C-alpha positions as a printed NumPy array, in Angstrom:
array([[ 47.968,  63.768, -37.789],
       [ 44.517,  64.145, -39.309],
       [ 43.848,  62.694, -42.713],
       [ 41.738,  64.349, -45.368],
       [ 40.401,  62.072, -48.084],
       [ 37.425,  62.06 , -50.388],
       [ 34.452,  59.992, -49.281],
       [ 34.663,  56.425, -50.511],
       [ 30.965,  56.069, -51.318],
       [ 27.948,  58.229, -52.132],
       [ 24.752,  56.65 , -50.811],
       [ 21.631,  58.03 , -52.528],
       [ 18.753,  58.661, -50.156],
       [ 16.67 ,  56.564, -52.568],
       [ 18.668,  53.536, -51.357],
       [ 17.481,  54.181, -47.816],
       [ 14.064,  54.478, -46.222],
       [ 13.763,  58.272, -45.984],
       [ 10.372,  59.771, -45.156],
       [  9.338,  63.342, -44.435],
       [  7.638,  63.543, -41.037],
       [  6.86 ,  67.287, -40.991],
       [  7.439,  70.349, -43.165],
       [  6.547,  74.026, -43.39 ],
       [  9.17 ,  75.202, -40.89 ],
       [ 10.879,  78.574, -41.209],
       [ 14.653,  78.146, -40.763],
       [ 14.487,  75.172, -38.393],
       [ 17.643,  74.762, -36.302],
       [ 17.267,  71.735, -34.023],
       [ 14.995,  68.766, -33.361],
       [ 14.621,  66.813, -30.115],
       [ 12.845,  63.45 , -29.984],
       [ 10.373,  62.769, -27.167],
       [  9.704,  59.368, -25.552],
       [  6.069,  59.276, -26.757],
       [  6.991,  59.568, -30.445],
       [  6.497,  63.337, -30.668],
       [  9.276,  65.851, -31.115],
       [ 10.273,  69.473, -30.569],
       [ 11.629,  71.8  , -33.28 ],
       [ 13.249,  75.22 , -32.89 ],
       [ 12.993,  77.952, -35.514],
       [ 15.809,  80.484, -35.417],
       [ 13.46 ,  83.48 , -35.255],
       [ 12.263,  82.305, -31.835],
       [  9.456,  79.751, -32.138],
       [  9.47 ,  76.336, -30.469],
       [  7.101,  73.755, -31.951],
       [  5.766,  70.51 , -30.549],
       [  4.741,  67.94 , -33.151],
       [  2.789,  64.983, -31.802],
       [  3.143,  61.392, -32.924],
       [ -0.117,  61.955, -34.83 ],
       [  1.313,  65.009, -36.634],
       [ -0.559,  67.611, -34.568],
       [  1.526,  70.785, -34.363],
       [  1.422,  73.171, -31.39 ],
       [  3.454,  76.267, -30.645],
       [  5.101,  75.984, -27.245],
       [  4.741,  79.217, -25.266],
       [  7.115,  80.47 , -22.565],
       [ 10.305,  80.405, -24.647],
       [ 12.903,  83.012, -23.608],
       [ 13.02 ,  86.168, -25.703],
       [ 15.76 ,  85.714, -28.272],
       [ 17.945,  88.115, -30.21 ],
       [ 17.35 ,  86.883, -33.782],
       [ 20.188,  88.482, -35.694],
       [ 22.511,  86.977, -38.283],
       [ 23.232,  83.41 , -37.145],
       [ 21.724,  84.064, -33.714],
       [ 18.257,  83.307, -32.393],
       [ 16.585,  80.267, -30.85 ],
       [ 19.051,  77.485, -31.55 ],
       [ 19.468,  74.087, -29.885],
       [ 16.852,  72.039, -28.025],
       [ 17.551,  68.908, -25.965],
       [ 15.283,  66.909, -23.681],
       [ 16.789,  65.831, -20.37 ],
       [ 17.734,  62.194, -19.969],
       [ 15.156,  61.968, -17.148],
       [ 12.485,  63.757, -19.202],
       [  9.75 ,  61.201, -18.484],
       [  9.852,  62.14 , -14.798],
       [ 11.2  ,  65.722, -14.908],
       [  9.748,  67.087, -18.212],
       [ 12.863,  69.285, -18.385],
       [ 13.976,  70.793, -21.702],
       [ 17.238,  72.642, -22.43 ],
       [ 17.431,  75.478, -24.964],
       [ 20.345,  77.522, -26.246],
       [ 19.747,  80.932, -27.732],
       [ 21.225,  84.325, -28.524],
       [ 20.401,  86.581, -25.584],
       [ 20.442,  90.368, -25.74 ],
       [ 23.159,  91.794, -23.485],
       [ 22.821,  95.586, -23.396],
       [ 23.729,  96.582, -26.967],
       [ 25.161,  93.153, -27.828],
       [ 24.174,  89.521, -27.65 ],
       [ 25.707,  86.293, -26.431],
       [ 25.052,  82.557, -26.318],
       [ 22.884,  81.497, -23.375],
       [ 21.491,  78.261, -21.914],
       [ 17.98 ,  78.014, -20.485],
       [ 16.011,  75.191, -18.906],
       [ 12.239,  74.86 , -18.542],
       [  9.538,  72.329, -17.778],
       [  7.294,  71.217, -20.66 ],
       [  3.628,  71.058, -19.753],
       [  1.713,  67.786, -20.008],
       [ -0.227,  69.379, -22.827],
       [  3.054,  70.08 , -24.646],
       [  2.055,  73.708, -25.204],
       [  4.024,  75.664, -22.592],
       [  7.368,  75.884, -20.848],
       [  7.174,  76.85 , -17.191],
       [  9.841,  77.491, -14.546],
       [ 12.06 ,  78.806, -17.34 ],
       [ 15.466,  79.893, -16.088],
       [ 18.53 ,  81.07 , -17.973],
       [ 21.137,  79.126, -16.022],
       [ 24.207,  80.325, -17.954],
       [ 25.133,  83.03 , -20.439],
       [ 28.459,  83.973, -21.937],
       [ 30.389,  86.803, -20.389],
       [ 30.829,  89.938, -22.499],
       [ 28.786,  89.132, -25.564],
       [ 29.547,  91.125, -28.682],
       [ 27.801,  92.716, -31.622],
       [ 27.434,  91.152, -35.044],
       [ 25.453,  88.021, -35.723],
       [ 28.332,  85.568, -36.08 ],
       [ 29.535,  82.327, -34.484],
       [ 27.245,  81.489, -31.574],
       [ 28.163,  77.78 , -31.6  ],
       [ 25.259,  76.724, -29.419],
       [ 24.937,  72.948, -29.151],
       [ 24.156,  71.502, -25.735],
       [ 24.945,  67.924, -24.684],
       [ 24.033,  66.221, -21.42 ],
       [ 27.093,  64.372, -20.121],
       [ 26.824,  60.917, -18.501],
       [ 27.108,  62.536, -15.043],
       [ 24.218,  64.929, -15.79 ],
       [ 26.342,  68.03 , -16.307],
       [ 25.842,  70.045, -19.492],
       [ 28.361,  70.859, -22.2  ],
       [ 27.584,  73.976, -24.283],
       [ 29.566,  74.963, -27.372],
       [ 30.315,  78.659, -27.848],
       [ 31.668,  80.292, -30.997],
       [ 34.277,  83.044, -31.029],
       [ 31.526,  85.54 , -31.995],
       [ 33.739,  86.768, -34.843],
       [ 36.374,  87.997, -32.374],
       [ 39.223,  85.624, -33.256],
       [ 41.787,  86.413, -30.5  ],
       [ 39.154,  85.942, -27.781],
       [ 39.181,  82.167, -28.405],
       [ 42.621,  82.085, -26.711],
       [ 41.502,  84.257, -23.774],
       [ 40.478,  82.143, -20.78 ],
       [ 38.958,  85.266, -19.255],
       [ 36.191,  85.13 , -21.894],
       [ 33.791,  82.385, -22.94 ],
       [ 34.256,  83.058, -26.676],
       [ 35.473,  80.046, -28.624],
       [ 35.036,  77.513, -25.855],
       [ 33.149,  74.487, -24.662],
       [ 31.688,  75.266, -21.256],
       [ 30.466,  72.768, -18.648],
       [ 27.877,  73.565, -15.98 ],
       [ 25.534,  71.639, -13.728],
       [ 21.821,  71.511, -14.454],
       [ 21.24 ,  74.426, -12.078],
       [ 23.967,  76.52 , -13.689],
       [ 26.546,  76.042, -10.946],
       [ 30.103,  75.098, -11.838],
       [ 31.282,  71.499, -11.342],
       [ 34.191,  71.479,  -8.897],
       [ 36.308,  69.335, -11.242],
       [ 36.23 ,  71.771, -14.169],
       [ 39.828,  72.32 , -15.314],
       [ 40.206,  76.028, -14.539],
       [ 38.39 ,  76.238, -11.201],
       [ 40.573,  78.24 ,  -8.877],
       [ 42.558,  79.924, -11.67 ],
       [ 42.025,  83.651, -11.186],
       [ 42.862,  84.359, -14.841],
       [ 40.258,  81.93 , -16.238],
       [ 36.491,  81.51 , -16.181],
       [ 35.403,  78.515, -14.127],
       [ 32.872,  77.25 , -16.684],
       [ 35.434,  76.66 , -19.45 ],
       [ 36.127,  72.994, -20.264],
       [ 38.134,  73.491, -23.505],
       [ 39.051,  76.475, -25.65 ],
       [ 40.579,  77.592, -28.943],
       [ 37.426,  76.806, -30.966],
       [ 36.084,  78.871, -33.871],
       [ 32.396,  77.975, -34.232],
       [ 31.393,  74.494, -33.018],
       [ 27.84 ,  73.931, -34.278],
       [ 27.727,  70.181, -33.673],
       [ 28.413,  68.122, -30.548],
       [ 27.719,  64.559, -29.446],
       [ 28.898,  61.841, -27.074],
       [ 30.653,  58.795, -28.488],
       [ 29.653,  55.312, -27.355],
       [ 32.044,  55.56 , -24.394],
       [ 30.514,  58.856, -23.233],
       [ 33.311,  61.106, -24.519],
       [ 32.494,  64.447, -26.134],
       [ 33.126,  65.172, -29.818],
       [ 32.478,  68.483, -31.564],
       [ 32.496,  69.66 , -35.158],
       [ 33.268,  73.265, -35.983],
       [ 33.37 ,  75.617, -38.919],
       [ 36.785,  76.655, -40.142],
       [ 37.337,  79.756, -42.221],
       [ 38.057,  78.941, -45.875],
       [ 38.799,  75.254, -45.414],
       [ 39.647,  73.663, -42.109],
       [ 36.251,  72.512, -40.809],
       [ 37.191,  70.181, -37.946],
       [ 35.998,  67.222, -35.912],
       [ 37.596,  67.356, -32.459],
       [ 37.774,  64.878, -29.592],
       [ 37.317,  67.136, -26.598],
       [ 39.704,  66.761, -23.674],
       [ 39.447,  68.514, -20.333],
       [ 41.407,  71.776, -20.345],
       [ 42.737,  71.356, -23.891],
       [ 43.463,  74.139, -26.382],
       [ 42.219,  73.465, -29.944],
       [ 44.291,  76.186, -31.505],
       [ 42.024,  78.764, -33.132],
       [ 43.176,  81.258, -34.412],
       [ 46.818,  80.255, -33.935],
       [ 46.594,  77.043, -35.989],
       [ 44.155,  75.942, -38.672],
       [ 43.965,  73.79 , -41.793],
       [ 42.163,  76.601, -43.588],
       [ 43.   ,  80.14 , -44.663],
       [ 41.261,  83.471, -44.227],
       [ 38.573,  84.289, -46.795],
       [ 40.982,  86.657, -48.53 ],
       [ 43.49 ,  83.822, -48.89 ],
       [ 45.876,  84.961, -46.14 ],
       [ 47.517,  82.394, -43.88 ],
       [ 45.937,  81.823, -40.459],
       [ 48.284,  82.115, -37.496],
       [ 51.45 ,  80.013, -37.551],
       [ 50.13 ,  77.222, -39.763],
       [ 48.7  ,  73.81 , -38.955],
       [ 50.478,  72.845, -35.725],
       [ 51.98 ,  74.262, -32.557],
       [ 53.144,  72.593, -29.37 ],
       [ 50.454,  72.521, -26.691],
       [ 47.589,  72.742, -29.191],
       [ 45.378,  69.831, -30.216],
       [ 45.134,  68.377, -33.711],
       [ 41.673,  67.654, -35.163],
       [ 40.491,  64.067, -35.48 ],
       [ 39.453,  64.956, -39.039],
       [ 39.204,  68.046, -41.217],
       [ 37.659,  69.05 , -44.541],
       [ 39.205,  71.183, -47.26 ],
       [ 37.245,  72.666, -48.957],
       [ 34.847,  73.455, -46.14 ],
       [ 31.53 ,  71.583, -46.109],
       [ 29.871,  73.826, -43.449],
       [ 29.164,  71.245, -40.732],
       [ 26.111,  71.298, -38.503],
       [ 24.525,  68.79 , -36.121],
       [ 26.174,  65.452, -35.4  ],
       [ 25.576,  62.068, -33.798],
       [ 27.653,  59.01 , -32.987],
       [ 25.415,  56.149, -34.064],
       [ 24.48 ,  53.285, -31.731],
       [ 24.106,  50.673, -34.473],
       [ 20.527,  49.861, -33.459],
       [ 19.114,  49.649, -37.008],
       [ 22.363,  49.587, -39.026],
       [ 24.853,  47.41 , -37.068],
       [ 27.61 ,  48.159, -39.578],
       [ 27.364,  51.847, -38.685],
       [ 27.846,  51.302, -34.943],
       [ 30.189,  53.998, -33.613],
       [ 30.217,  55.932, -36.9  ],
       [ 29.908,  59.722, -36.81 ],
       [ 27.142,  61.388, -38.855],
       [ 27.434,  65.129, -39.587],
       [ 25.2  ,  67.346, -41.696],
       [ 26.59 ,  69.608, -44.427],
       [ 24.99 ,  73.001, -44.99 ],
       [ 27.13 ,  73.774, -48.036],
       [ 27.214,  70.575, -50.098],
       [ 23.818,  69.133, -49.073],
       [ 24.715,  65.737, -47.668],
       [ 25.204,  63.803, -44.442],
       [ 28.828,  62.833, -43.903],
       [ 29.615,  59.392, -42.442],
       [ 33.004,  59.106, -40.719],
       [ 34.677,  56.01 , -39.333],
       [ 38.028,  54.593, -38.321],
       [ 41.13 ,  55.642, -36.434],
       [ 42.496,  57.807, -37.926],
       [ 39.056,  59.085, -38.777],
       [ 38.051,  59.229, -42.448],
       [ 34.928,  60.192, -44.36 ],
       [ 33.769,  56.827, -45.663],
       [ 30.424,  57.831, -47.176],
       [ 28.092,  60.694, -48.032],
       [ 24.318,  60.285, -47.84 ],
       [ 22.858,  62.59 , -50.462],
       [ 19.559,  63.307, -52.187],
       [ 16.799,  65.894, -52.583],
       [ 15.979,  65.536, -48.872],
       [ 19.475,  66.602, -47.736],
       [ 19.19 ,  70.231, -48.875],
       [ 21.26 ,  72.166, -46.288],
       [ 21.247,  69.682, -43.401],
       [ 21.134,  71.627, -40.125],
       [ 20.696,  68.906, -37.502],
       [ 21.086,  65.139, -37.163],
       [ 19.645,  63.092, -34.259],
       [ 19.201,  59.442, -33.377],
       [ 15.719,  58.492, -32.155],
       [ 15.148,  55.975, -29.334],
       [ 14.317,  53.304, -31.93 ],
       [ 17.627,  53.803, -33.762],
       [ 16.201,  55.686, -36.743],
       [ 18.188,  58.733, -37.864],
       [ 16.336,  62.048, -38.07 ],
       [ 17.61 ,  65.168, -39.78 ],
       [ 16.571,  68.725, -40.574],
       [ 16.714,  70.14 , -44.105],
       [ 16.747,  73.929, -43.9  ],
       [ 16.389,  74.152, -47.666],
       [ 13.165,  72.13 , -47.577],
       [ 11.973,  73.467, -44.207],
       [ 11.355,  69.86 , -43.246],
       [ 12.173,  67.053, -40.81 ],
       [ 13.044,  63.616, -42.18 ],
       [ 13.3  ,  60.135, -40.679],
       [ 15.724,  57.581, -42.1  ],
       [ 15.53 ,  53.788, -41.631],
       [ 16.861,  50.8  , -43.586],
       [ 14.936,  50.408, -46.827],
       [ 12.473,  47.552, -47.044]])
């Protein structure tokens, strides 16, 4: 069973080496680190920026047209593991679908001048998007075998997260060209969509691989019940049948906190902390943090540090820089980067001294 405990330690950002590397962004959503020391930043309204190692900022043209409504817009950005040879970049975004919109995954090639995406192709989009600007999920993770995991929120349509005939409330897995891997769990099931890897999710806005290459996600609950989940092939994570939270009006959700055949979270928060981006840290610059999970909080303005089995929140990193943390990434050198939406800025964190 999951354990919920208060963090054991609050680590002020002043005790760490935190520096602002760029600011002036309008609702930044994701950052992706490039091998040459530069980085890419998405703004939800639809702009993709390249910031060079020297601080030069360039708008990257060729981004797909996004539906910027509510929580939707231009969302995640990830550089391919083979970026140095392929220059491939993955983007998730809210795509207009007739009168509605749904989460979509695109791939493009970044020019050598870092100012344009070419060969842009939307390789997957959710079936039957819906209106309202809620719960797009929208993190993308490249698996060790090169396939892509994409998190999809329930789009505010709670029962759809239990419907394998819809992508709402799922983690999907596709190949880099958008085709379906033959070993996906529901391939061949006429009642299910082939892309679905797991289901029963509410709004997973963070995803990362652990040090063994296994997928973890973090998702928003309703009032309470934000969850970290260890994702298993074909598993049902329960929303909206089970939850550790309640509806915003105080009503009970589903049948309670457990039901046979539905997964328990590895950890949950109550009250909700509004989780965002996440990493599992390599230990490169802080050996004691090797394997720890770092998750941004949009509500309480900190970075959560989780460790152990059962998982527990062992620390919170908090300071003026952590105002509404939207994304957390580990750079190739082992520094930890994060986005503060409140400050419109990107920060880099290293050991102090």
